[in-house]
C-alpha positions in Angstrom: 21.7 -9.8 -64.2 23.3 -6.6 -62.7 19.8 -5.5 -62.4 18.9 -9.0 -60.9 21.6 -9.0 -58.4 20.5 -5.6 -57.1 17.0 -6.5 -56.8 18.3 -9.6 -54.9 20.4 -7.5 -52.5 17.6 -5.0 -51.9 15.3 -7.9 -51.1 18.2 -9.3 -48.7 18.6 -6.2 -46.8 14.5 -5.6 -46.2 14.6 -9.1 -45.1 17.3 -8.5 -42.5 15.6 -5.4 -41.1 12.4 -7.2 -40.9 14.3 -10.1 -38.8 15.9 -7.6 -36.4 12.1 -5.6 -36.1 10.9 -9.3 -34.9 13.6 -9.6 -32.3 11.6 -10.6 -28.9 8.6 -11.4 -31.1 7.8 -7.7 -31.6 7.4 -6.4 -35.1 9.5 -3.2 -35.8 6.6 -0.8 -35.7 5.4 -2.2 -32.3 9.0 -2.1 -30.9 9.1 1.4 -31.8 5.6 2.6 -30.7 5.5 4.3 -27.5 2.5 3.8 -24.6 1.5 6.4 -21.9 0.4 5.5 -18.5 -1.4 8.0 -16.5 -1.4 7.2 -12.6 -3.7 9.1 -10.5 -2.9 8.7 -7.0 -5.0 9.3 -3.8 -1.9 11.0 -2.1 -0.9 14.6 -2.5 2.5 15.4 -4.3 4.4 15.8 -1.2 3.7 12.6 0.2 6.7 9.9 0.1 4.2 7.5 -1.5 3.6 9.9 -4.5 7.5 10.0 -4.8 7.9 6.5 -4.6 5.6 5.9 -7.7 7.6 8.7 -9.5 10.8 6.7 -8.9 9.3 3.6 -10.2 8.1 5.8 -13.0 11.6 6.7 -13.9 12.9 3.0 -13.3 10.2 2.2 -16.2 11.3 4.9 -18.7 15.1 3.7 -18.5 14.3 -0.1 -18.9 12.1 0.6 -21.8 14.4 3.1 -23.3 11.4 5.6 -23.3 8.8 3.4 -24.9 6.6 3.3 -22.0 6.2 6.7 -20.2 4.3 7.0 -16.6 2.9 10.2 -15.4 2.3 10.4 -11.7 -0.8 12.6 -10.6 -1.8 13.8 -7.2 -5.0 13.5 -5.3 -8.0 15.1 -7.5 -6.0 15.7 -10.5 -8.6 14.2 -12.9 -11.2 12.5 -10.5 -11.7 12.8 -6.7 -10.1 10.1 -4.9 -13.0 7.8 -4.4 -13.9 7.9 -7.8 -10.3 6.5 -8.9 -11.1 3.0 -9.2 -14.5 3.9 -11.4 -12.3 6.2 -13.5 -9.7 3.4 -14.2 -12.4 0.9 -15.2 -14.2 3.1 -17.6 -10.6 4.4 -19.0 -11.2 8.1 -18.0 -7.8 7.7 -16.8 -5.7 4.5 -17.5 -4.3 3.9 -14.1 -4.7 4.6 -10.3 -3.2 4.3 -7.1 -4.8 4.0 -3.4 -5.5 0.9 -1.3 -7.7 -1.9 -1.8 -9.2 -1.1 1.6 -10.5 2.0 0.3 -12.8 0.1 -1.7 -14.1 -2.2 1.2 -17.4 -0.6 0.9 -17.9 -2.5 -2.5 -17.0 -5.6 -1.2 -15.2 -6.1 2.7 -12.7 -8.3 1.5 -10.8 -5.5 0.1 -9.3 -5.0 3.4 -7.8 -8.2 3.8 -5.4 -7.7 1.0 -4.1 -4.4 1.7 -4.9 -3.7 5.6 -5.4 -7.3 7.5 -6.5 -5.6 10.6 -4.3 -6.8 13.5 -2.7 -9.6 11.6 -6.2 -11.2 11.4 -5.7 -11.7 15.2 -3.1 -14.5 13.9 0.1 -12.5 14.1 0.6 -12.4 10.4 2.8 -9.5 9.5 3.5 -7.5 6.6 6.5 -9.7 5.3 4.4 -12.7 5.9 1.7 -10.9 3.8 3.8 -10.2 1.0 5.2 -13.5 0.7 1.3 -14.9 1.0 0.7 -12.8 -2.3 3.6 -14.3 -4.0 4.3 -17.9 -3.0 0.7 -18.6 -1.0 -1.7 -17.8 -3.6 -2.7 -14.4 -2.7 -2.2 -12.5 -5.8 -4.6 -14.9 -7.7 -7.3 -14.4 -5.1 -6.6 -10.5 -5.3 -7.0 -10.7 -9.3 -10.4 -12.4 -8.6 -11.3 -9.7 -6.4 -11.3 -7.1 -9.1 -12.5 -8.7 -11.9 -14.8 -11.3 -10.7 -16.2 -10.2 -7.4 -16.3 -6.6 -8.2 -16.5 -7.0 -11.9 -14.2 -4.5 -12.8 -12.0 -4.2 -16.1 -8.8 -3.8 -14.1 -5.5 -5.6 -13.4 -4.0 -4.9 -9.7 -0.8 -4.9 -8.2 -0.2 -4.9 -4.6 3.3 -3.2 -4.7 3.7 -0.8 -1.8 4.2 -2.2 1.7 4.0 0.9 3.9 3.3 -0.5 7.3 3.0 -0.8 10.1 1.2 2.5 10.6 1.4 4.1 13.8 -1.5 3.9 16.4 -1.5 7.7 15.9 -1.3 11.1 17.8 -3.0 12.2 21.0 -3.7 15.3 22.8 -2.6 13.3 26.4 -1.0 10.0 27.2 -3.1 7.4 28.1 -2.2 4.4 30.4 -4.8 2.0 29.8 -8.0 0.9 27.8 -10.5 2.6 30.0 -8.8 5.9 29.5 -8.7 5.4 26.0 -12.5 5.0 25.8 -13.1 8.7 26.9 -11.1 10.2 23.5 -12.7 10.9 20.4 -10.6 9.2 17.9 -10.0 9.6 13.9 -10.0 5.9 12.4 -10.0 4.5 9.1 -13.7 3.6 7.9 -14.6 0.1 8.0 -13.5 -2.9 10.0 -10.7 -0.8 11.7 -13.5 1.4 12.9 -15.6 -1.1 14.0 -12.8 -2.9 15.9 -12.2 0.5 17.8 -15.9 0.7 18.7 -15.9 -3.0 19.9 -13.5 -1.9 22.2 -15.7 1.1 23.5 -13.7 3.7 21.6 -15.8 6.3 20.1 -14.2 6.3 16.3 -15.3 8.7 13.8 -13.9 8.7 10.0 -12.8 11.6 8.0 -10.7 12.4 5.3 -6.8 13.4 5.9 -7.1 17.0 5.2 -9.9 17.5 7.6 -7.8 16.1 10.5 -5.9 19.0 11.5 -8.7 21.5 11.6 -10.8 19.2 13.5 -7.9 19.0 16.4 -7.8 22.4 16.3 -11.5 22.6 17.1 -11.4 20.1 19.6 -13.8 17.9 17.6 -11.2 15.0 18.2 -8.7 13.9 20.7 -6.7 11.7 18.7 -6.1 10.7 15.1 -4.3 8.2 13.0 -2.7 9.0 9.5 0.0 7.0 7.7 3.7 7.6 8.9 5.9 9.5 10.8 7.3 11.3 7.4 3.4 11.8 6.1 2.1 12.8 9.4 4.5 15.4 9.9 3.7 16.7 6.3 -0.1 16.9 7.3 0.9 19.2 10.0 -0.4 16.4 12.9 2.9 17.1 14.9 1.9 20.8 15.2 -1.4 20.4 17.3 -0.4 17.1 19.2 2.5 16.0 21.0 1.8 12.5 22.1 2.8 9.8 19.6 2.1 6.0 19.6 4.0 4.3 17.0 2.7 0.6 17.8 -0.7 0.4 16.2 -2.7 -2.6 15.3 -5.6 -1.2 13.0 -2.8 -1.1 10.1 0.0 -2.7 11.4 0.0 -4.1 7.7 -0.5 -1.4 4.9 0.1 -2.1 1.5 -0.4 0.3 -1.5 -1.7 -0.9 -4.9 -1.8 0.3 -8.5 -4.6 -0.4 -10.6 -4.6 -0.5 -14.7 -7.4 -0.6 -17.0 -7.4 -4.3 -17.9 -7.9 -3.7 -21.6 -5.3 -1.3 -21.8 -2.6 -3.7 -20.4 -3.8 -6.4 -22.4 -2.7 -4.5 -25.5 0.8 -3.4 -24.2 3.4 -5.5 -25.6 4.8 -8.5 -23.4 8.3 -7.0 -23.0 7.0 -3.9 -21.6 4.4 -5.9 -19.4 7.5 -7.7 -17.8 9.5 -4.6 -17.4 6.2 -2.9 -15.5 6.3 -6.2 -13.5 9.6 -5.7 -12.6 9.1 -2.4 -11.5 6.3 -3.1 -9.1 8.8 -5.6 -7.4 11.2 -2.8 -7.4 9.0 -0.4 -6.0 8.3 -3.0 -3.2 12.0 -3.1 -2.2 11.9 1.0 -2.4 9.2 1.3 0.0 11.0 -0.9 2.8 14.0 1.3 2.1 12.1 4.4 2.4 10.0 3.6 5.1 13.2 3.2 7.3 15.0 6.0 6.0 12.1 9.0 5.6 10.3 8.1 8.6 13.3 7.5 11.0 14.6 10.9 10.1 11.0 12.6 10.4 10.5 11.1 13.9 14.1 12.1 14.9 13.1 15.6 13.7 9.8 15.9 15.5 11.3 15.0 18.9 14.3 17.0 18.5 12.5 20.2 17.2 8.8 20.0 17.8 8.6 18.3 21.2 7.2 15.1 20.1 7.0 12.3 23.0 7.0 8.8 21.6 5.0 6.1 23.8 4.8 2.4 24.0 1.1 1.0 23.4 0.1 -0.6 26.5 -0.1 -4.7 26.1 -3.6 -4.5 27.3 -4.8 -2.8 24.3 -2.8 -5.1 22.3 -4.4 -8.1 23.3 -8.1 -7.0 23.4 -7.9 -5.1 20.1 -6.7 -8.6 18.4 -9.5 -10.1 20.1 -12.2 -8.0 18.8 -10.6 -7.9 15.4 -10.6 -11.4 14.9 -14.5 -11.7 16.1 -15.3 -8.9 13.3 -13.6 -11.0 10.7 -15.1 -14.1 11.5 -18.4 -12.1 11.4 -17.9 -11.2 7.9 -16.5 -14.5 6.9 -19.8 -15.9 7.9 -21.8 -13.8 5.6 -19.8 -14.0 2.4 -18.2 -17.1 1.0 -15.2 -14.8 -0.8 -14.3 -13.2 2.1 -14.1 -16.8 4.0 -11.8 -18.0 1.3 -9.4 -15.0 1.4 -9.5 -15.4 5.3 -9.0 -18.7 5.4 -6.2 -18.8 3.0 -4.5 -15.9 4.9 -4.9 -17.8 8.1 -3.1 -20.8 6.8 -0.2 -18.9 5.5 0.1 -17.4 9.1 0.0 -20.7 11.0 2.7 -21.9 8.7 4.9 -18.4 8.7 4.4 -16.9 12.3 6.2 -19.2 14.3 9.2 -18.9 12.3 9.0 -15.1 11.6 8.4 -14.6 15.3 11.2 -16.7 16.6 13.6 -15.4 13.7 12.9 -11.7 13.5 12.6 -11.4 17.3 16.4 -11.3 17.4 16.0 -7.5 15.7 13.7 -6.1 18.7 16.0 -7.6 21.3 19.2 -6.3 19.7 17.6 -2.7 19.3 16.0 -2.7 23.1 19.8 -3.7 24.4 21.3 -1.0 22.3 19.1 1.5 23.7 18.9 0.4 27.1 22.6 0.6 27.3 22.6 4.1 25.9 24.7 3.0 22.8 21.2 4.4 20.7 19.1 7.0 22.1 
């Protein structure tokens, strides 16, 4: 009997351990298993956006108690920037970071998700775009873009609202559109560049690393990049001093992370939930850093480098919005999926822009009143 009791006790202990291991639906061995995600980015490690992903990686490590480790790699660490998407699809690296509009050459709808030019000509802003993603059906269309339209084995996560991106840096100030047409301007490729050219602005595209050397040689007269903090790190304030913050070509700019779909589907459900939570935290972190990092960088450039901030002429705003809308309508007429996404976003703009414009307009009025009175300089 004593032997039988011992056997029964051991059996009971084994059962208890097994039940504990099955907590949250995960077997003990699965709960202990560690996973590693490598995210190669399209930015250098000095970029604030690289650092934001590192901060997200730390939160994932903390939440998962080390079960999910995220390694963040700078541009070119494993593959060239414009090969990131193919590398994630093939599993060469299981994660990547860039912007969906980088892949607009594969299908133009990529621009709509991450950088809908000039708010589609409908006044859609970045907060409105994020709300469309989460509450207006945008994320479903976004995932359809990867798996059905492009045929990639990828799960995407729009997570880094980085805009509004400045209009850019100029060799000399301009007063109207006619003066702007005389300047050779570095622009992002695709629809933004088409919009500039439709206005008669001679736009050219080049990688970020070529902007400063081209400016120094006089090849270009003006250029845009990302934000005051990243523009300062790139050295743009060392070659040009006239800075226009109010841009339209990427007034909305949202970075995204890509994960190999097979790898994602094998990730335990609780780790998927933690990753999704970290994605939302990255969006909040991006909003916070866009204010703090860019405000500090702008103040430093103005006080120590002689940078002058100008207002973008209203004439340009009106004309660029009209040009962008025409180009977007042209693409919609050619492609059913582009049209489907565009209409969805336009409908969301019609719903949200009246509210956001009236409600958020108070912040501009408060800030302008403070600056006009000299309380803030």
